[in-house]
N, C-alpha and C positions, 0 to 999 in steps of 0.2 A: 544535586539530587532532585529527581522529579517524582511527583506523586501521580499515579494513574488510578482512575476509578473505573471499575468494571460494573456497568449497569445491570448485568445479568443476575447477580446474587451476592455481591461482595459485602461483607459485614464490616471490614475495615480497609482503609486504603493500603495499597501495596507501594512501597518505596523501592526504587531501583535507579541506579545511575544511568544517565543517558549514554547511548553508544556514541562513539566518536564519529563525526561526519567525515566522509571521504574528502580529501583535498581536491579531487577532480573526478569527473565521471567517465573520462576516456578510459576504455579498457574494461569498464564495468557493464553489467547488464541490469537495467532498471525495470522493475515490474510495476505496471499500472493496474491497480485493483479498483474496478468499478463495483461499488457496494449496492448497486441496483436502485439508487435513488434517481428520480427524474432529472434529466439533463446532466447527470454525472459524466455520461459519455462525451458530452460536448466539451466539458472541461478537460477530460483525459485525451480527447482527440487533439486538442491544442497543445497540451504538454507533450504528447507523442510526436507531433510535428516539430516542435522546438528542439526536443532531444535528438530526434533523427537527423535534423539539419546539422546538428553539431557532431554527428558521427557516433552517437551513443546507441547501443543495442537496447531495444525496448521489447518487452513481452507483455501482452495484455491478459488480464484475468477478470472474471466476473463472479460475484457471489450470486447464488440462486435467488436470494431474497434479502431485502434490507432488514427484515424483522429478526434475523438470527445471525449469530457469528458465522464466519466462513466455516464450512465443513472441514474436518480434520484432513481428509485427502487433498483438498484444495490448498490448505495451508502447507502441507508437506510438499506438494508440488512446487509451490512458490519458493519455499526455503531451498529446495534443491536446484532451482533454475536461475535465481537472480541474486544480486548483491544487496539491493535495497528496493524498497517499495514506496510508491506514492499512492495514497487512497484518494479516490474522487468522491467528494461530498458536494451535493448540489440540491437544488429545488427551484 
């Protein structure tokens, strides 16, 4: 069981079970989400190259600002297009 804290206005931690990780990435589409922090794109560019070399389908996304959660339409788009997401955090 993992505890996730939402810094936006959460009054008590939310507990939920972790999702099972896929055994392999072949045949899946991986989303790379740039949260708009400086140099996050550098990290994600490298992840993109490594996944692509292994034949994994990659889709890229970017939040409009690091200061706010991803807009609902972007989250809905990501959920509809990929099997899992990697977020790029950097500075």
